[in-house]
N, C-alpha and C positions, 0 to 999 in steps of 0.2 A: 143244168145238166146238158142242155143242147149246146151251150157254149163249149163245154169240155169235148163233146163229140165233134164239133166243128174244128176246134183247135187241133185235136188228135188227127182228124182226117186231113186237114191242111198240112200239118207237120209231116204226116205219113206220105202224102202225095209228093211234097217237095223233097223230102228226104229220099224217097224212092227214085224220083226223077234225077236227082243229083248222083245218087249211087249208080243208077242205070247208065248215066253218061260216062262215068268213070269205068264201068264194066265194058262198055262198048269201046272206049278209047284204048283200054288195055287188053282187049280181046278175051275177056272172061265170058265166054258164050253161055255157059250153064247159069251163071249168076245173072246175066242179062235176061235170060229166058224167065227165070224165077221171079226176078224183080218186077217184070211186067204184070204179074198177077197182083202184086201188092199195089202197084199204081192203079190198076183197074178197080180193085176193091175200094181203095181210098177215094177215088173219084166218084164212085157210085154214091158213097155217103155224102160227099159234097153236093152232088147234083140233087140229092133228095132234100137236103136241109137248107141250102143257101137261098133258094128262091123266096123263102118266107122269113129270112133272118132279119132280126132287129139290129139296132146299132151295136149293142153289146156283143151279139153273136157275130156280127161282121168284124168287129175288133178282134175277137178271139180267133176268127179265121185268118185274119191278116197277120196276127202274131205267129201263127204256125209256120208260115213260109220262111222267114229269116232264120228262125231257130232250126227248122228242118234242114235247110241247105247247109248251114254251118255244121250241124251234127253229122250230116252225111259225109262231108269232107273229112272230118276227123275219123269217123267210123271206117270209111273205105280204106284209108291209109293203114289203120290198125288191123282191120280184119283181113284184108286182102294181101297184106304183107306176109301173113302166115300161111296163106293158101298155097298148095303145091303148084 
């Protein structure tokens, strides 16, 4: 269960950081503001659980990053293309 929480937190952190970068580059101020809350919340979960993580939990955390950044690149193109 902790592995899933760590994977989700790492995925969410990196997804949000990638999405945030695109928001900043493209001048999406409101989206950049809101994304910051997701980044903060995700990092709080990581800070809470990573210090006591075993090898399986570390592996789950590390898998969240590559999948999170790839997903954010796809999502930003799809979601923000429709934004006014």
